[in-house]
N, C-alpha and C positions, 0 to 999 in steps of 0.2 A: 303448815307442813312444808318441808323443803321440797323443792322441785328437782333437786340434783339426783342423778342416777345412783342407785345403791351400789356400793363397792362390791366387786366380785369376791366371793368368799375364798379364803386361802385354801389351797389344796392340802389335804392331809400329808404328813411327812411320808416320804417314800420309804417303805419298809420292805426289806428283802429277807428271805430265808434261803439257805444254801444246803448243799449236800453235806453229809457228815465228813467226807474227805476234805471238802473245802473249809469246813470249820477248823479242822486240824491244821491245814495249810496256813490259814489266816492267823491262827494263834501262834504259829511258829515265826510270824513276822513277814511272811511273803506279801508284797504290795499289790498283787493283782487278783481280781476275782473274774474268772472266765464265765462267759455266757452259759456254757453247758453245765456249770455248777449251780446255777439258779434253780430253785425248786418252787418258789412262790414269791410274788410281789403283790402289794395291795392295789397298785394302779400302774398305768403306763408312766414311765419316767421321762423327764426332759433332759436334754443335753446340758451337762454341767451342774445339775442340781446335786445336792448332798443326798446320798442314799445311806440309810442306816441298816446295818446287817445285824440280825438277831440269831441266836443259836436255838437249838431244839427246846431249851427251857425258857425261851422267850426273854433271854437276858442279852444285854448289849454285847456285841462282838467287835464291830468296827464301823467306821464311817468313811465314805470316800466320794469321789466325783463320778457321776453316772454318765455313761455314753450308750444310748440305746442302739447304736449302729455298729459298735465295735465288738470284736470277739472278746477283748478285755472290757467287760461290762462295767466294772468299777475299779478305779484307781484309788487305792487305800491311802487315806491321809492320817488316820489314827486308829489304833486297835488297843484293846485293854479296857480300862475303866472309862466310863462316859465322860466326855468333855464338851464344852460349848465352843464351837468354832467361831468366835467373834473377832472383833478388831484386834484385841490384845493377843489372842491366840495366833493369828496370822503374823502379827508383828514379832512375837517371840520366836515363831518358826523361822522367819527370815533372819532375825538377829543370830540365831544359833548357827545357821549355815555360814554367815559371814564371819562369826567369831571363830569358827573352826579353822579359817584361813589366816586369821590374825597371827602374825609372827612367822608364817611360813616363808615370806618373801620380803626382800628389802627393796630399796629404790631402784636397784638394777634389774628388777623383774616386774614389769607392769602388764604382763599378760598371763592370766591363769583362770581357772574355773572357780566361780563363786558359789554356784549351786549345781549339784550333779544329780538331778532327777530324783528317782525313788530313794537312792542311797542317802540323800539329804532330806527326805521327807517331802519332796516336791515331785510327785510322779509325772513323768512325761514332760519335764520342765527343766531346761538347762539355761544357766546364765554365765557367760564368759566375759572377762574384762580384757580389753585391749587399750591400755593407757586410759584416756578419758572417754572411750567408747565402750559401751556395754552391749552385748548381743544376747537377746532372749530368744531361745529356740524352743518351739513347742512341737511335741511329738504326738499329742492327742488333742482332738477337737474339744474335749471336755473343759479346757481352760478358756476357750474363746468367749463364752458368755460372761466370764469373770475377769476378762482381761483389763477392763478399765479400772476396776478396783485394785487388782494386783499391781498394775503399772503405777498407781498412786503410792503404794508401799515402796516399790522399787525406786521411784524418783526421789523419794525422801532418803532412802538408804544410800544411793550412789552419790548424793550430794553431801553426805555426812563426812566432814573433814576430820573426824576423830580417827578414821582408819585410812582415808585416802589423802595422799599428798595434794598440794594445791594445783590441780590440773585446770585447763580451761573448762567451760561449762560442759558437764557430762552429757553424753549422747546415748540414747537407748534405741537400738535397732531390733526389729522383729524379724525372725526367720521362722519358716514353717516347713515341716516335713511335707514331702510331695503328696502324701495321701490325704492331707487336710487342706491343701491350698485352694481347691475349687470351692469347698464349703466356706472357708474363711472369706473368700472374695465375694461370693454371691449372697451369703446370709449376713455377714458381719462387716463387709466392705474393708477387709484387711488383706494386705498383700505381702508376699515374701520380699524382704528387703525394705520394708516401710520404716521410716523414722518415726518413732513413737514420742520422742522427747529430744530436745537439744537442737543444735544447728544442723543444717542440711549437709549432705555428704555425696560426693560424686565419684570418689575413687577409694583406693585402699587406705587404711590407717597404718601408722607405724608404731610399734610397741617395742619394749625391751624384754629380753630373756637372758638373765645372768650377764647383762651388759652388752649383749649382741642386739642389733636392730633387725627387725623383721617387718615385712609387709603382711597385712591381713586383709583379704578381700571379704569384708564383713557383709557386703550387700548381696554377693552372688557366689562366694567361694564355698568349697566343701565344708561340711560341719558348720561351724560358725565363722569360718574364714581362715583357720589355721589348725594344725594338729598339736594342740597344747599338751595332749596326754603323753607325748614322748619326751618331754623335757628332761626327765631324770636319766633316760637312756642316752640322750644326746650328751649330757654332762659326762656320763661314763665313757662314751666314745672319745670325748676330748682327752681323757686321761690315758687312752690306749693308742693314740694316733701318732705320737712323736716319731719322726723318721720313717713313717710308713706311707706306701702308695695306697690310696684309699679309693674304693669303689662304693658309691652310694646308689644302690639299685632301687627302683621305684622312688626316686629322689624327691618327687613333688617340688617343694620350693627350696630345697637345698639345706634344710636345717642341720642334718647330721654332718654335711660337708663343711658348713661354716664352723661348727664346733671342732671338727677334725683339723681344719686349717688353723684355728686359734691354738689348738693343742700341739702344733708343730709338725703336721703331716708334710711328707715330701711332695705330695701332689694329691688332688682330689678330683674325682670324676663323677658327675651326676648323670645317671642313666634313667630316662623316663620316656614313655610313649607320647607324652603330651608336650607339644611345643610351647604351649602356654605356661606349663609348669616350669620348664627349663628357662624361659624368659624371666619368670618370677625369681628363680634361683639366681640368675645373673644380676637382677636388680638388688637382691638381698646381699650379694657379695659386694656390689658397689656401695651399698649403704654402710658397709663395715670396712671399707678399704683404708680407713685411717688406722686400723689396728695393724701394727708392723708384721705380725705373724701371718695374718690373712693376706696382706699385700704381697708378701714374699711367696705365698703358696700358689703354684699354678693350678688353675681351675678350668676343667674341660667339661663340656656337656655333650651327651650323645642322645639323639632322639631315635628310640628303637623299642621294640617289644623285648622286655627283659629276658623272658624264657628263650626266645630265638637268639638274642644277642649272646647270651651266655653259652649257648650250644655251639655257636660258630666262631666266636672270638678266640684268639689265642693269647690275649693279654693276660698278664699275671698281676695280682695285687696282694698287698700284705695285710690289708684289713678290708673286709667286705661286709656291708650292711644290706640285709634283705628285709625290707619293710613293705610288703605288698598291701594293696587294699584287701578288704575281706574276700576270701575265696569261698566262703559259704554264707550266702545271704539267707538261706533257709535250711531247716533240718535235713531235707532231702538231699542237700548238696554236701553234707558233712563228710561222708566216706570219700567222695572224690576230692574234697579239699585236703583231707589228711594225706592222700597220695600226692597231691600237687605240692604240698609243703615239703614232703620228703624229696620229691624230684627237684624242686627249686634249691633246697639245701645241697643236694648232690651236685647240681650245676654250679652253685657258688663255690663249693669245695674244689671243683675241677679248675677253677680260675684262681685258687688261693695258693700263694707261694709257701715254701717251707717255713714253718714256725709262724704262719699267718693266723689271723683271728677272724672267725666268722661270727657275725651278730645277726641272728635270725629272729624276726618278730612276727606275731600274728595278732590281728584285731578281729578275728572271727569268733563271735560269741558261741556259735554252734559247735566249735571245736574246743574241747577242754584243754587246759594247760598240760595235763598229763599226756593227752593224745598228741598234742603238738610237739612237746619236748621229746617224746619217744620217737616220733617220726624223724626229727632232726638227728637224734642220737643214732638211730638205725642207719641213716644215710652216712654218718661219720664212720660207723663200724664197717659198712660195706665198702667205704673208700679204700680200706686197707692201710690207712695212715693212723699212727698213734695220735690220740687226741686227749685233751684235758678239758673238762668242763669247768669254766671259770666261775660262772654264776648264772642264776636265773632271776628274772625280775617280774613283777606284776604291776599293779596300778600305783600311780603317783598319789601323794597324800591329798591333793586337791581333787582327785578323781576316785573317791572311795567306791568300793563295790560291795554292797551288803547283802546281796542275794544272788543266786546262781546265774540268772539271766543277765545280770550286770557285769559278770566277770568275762571280759572280752580280751583284754590286753595281756600278752605274755611275751617274754623275750629270753632267749638263751644265748650265752656267750661260750664259744668253743675255741680252743687253741689247737691247731693241727700241725704235727711235726712234718 
């Protein structure tokens, strides 16, 4: 008889039943199951395990990652007909996200999103590329127990030269949302800014966006180090900037300003409350000073609160970009944010010269596109100036938004006589 200890019997599969309303929501393709929609579960679930959701007829509905401590109790990975989530399934899911980006960018753009969370079938999971550095940001603790396995898939993918030009050894950096950092550190010994693979890194990395060079602070910067989601709007601003005096409010690292300068702007001014952001903008301009149009374009920085500065300044500009951080972090702030967007647009218009162009953007998911656009239009109507709506834009192709809560980015372009 063997003296070895008997193995611990495997726990039965975690089975959940949900409210009728939640059944309908999950069938519609929504990727979240909230805790208050749970009606029954066969046992206590563990962080990161697969939870299988059944309908009232005891038929398979969906499967996802379980988090016993989150209001979003399950992040859905698959709904519909049953599937086995094995190695091949995960590999195919990863390939699909990368394949969707294939052909979107040439060698002049080495910074873009590779995986956009729920909209790519990876809930609470974002992967961005900055040249040979890749940044994985997790917004849910449910991935932490699976991180070693997933990193194995990612390392193989980012080393694949079929789609990636010959960079140096690829690097993978882990970023964590604030709400999961303590758990990641104490239970999994993982830290925000940790290098998961590749060579060490002590400062920003440099990447290309349509031929322009930018720094990305992938270890400590906002999001994953840069606002990749505004690329297409930056390209549009470049086409509008020729001969214009440009103000880039909430300028962060000067992305819109660099595009405007390359587009032939008369001058560009970066306005931001953060000295660190303005220093970053200056470094980005220096990175691109070999471009003749950028070298010719005067670049000024102003450190100030944008609302206050627009109220007191008497300077006039021919093109103004208003791209503030989110003004509604939660639903309770939505009404106030709509009013603030309208006020900001009005202040921008007061600094806009005749036949000038206003570019107003919002990244507040709690404010809908219709609400934001209407707030800006009403401000234009109250200005007493004739205005023409040039266009509105939403998400870039590498940032798909396939459910309501993912729809955060919206931009409106107005010309005012």
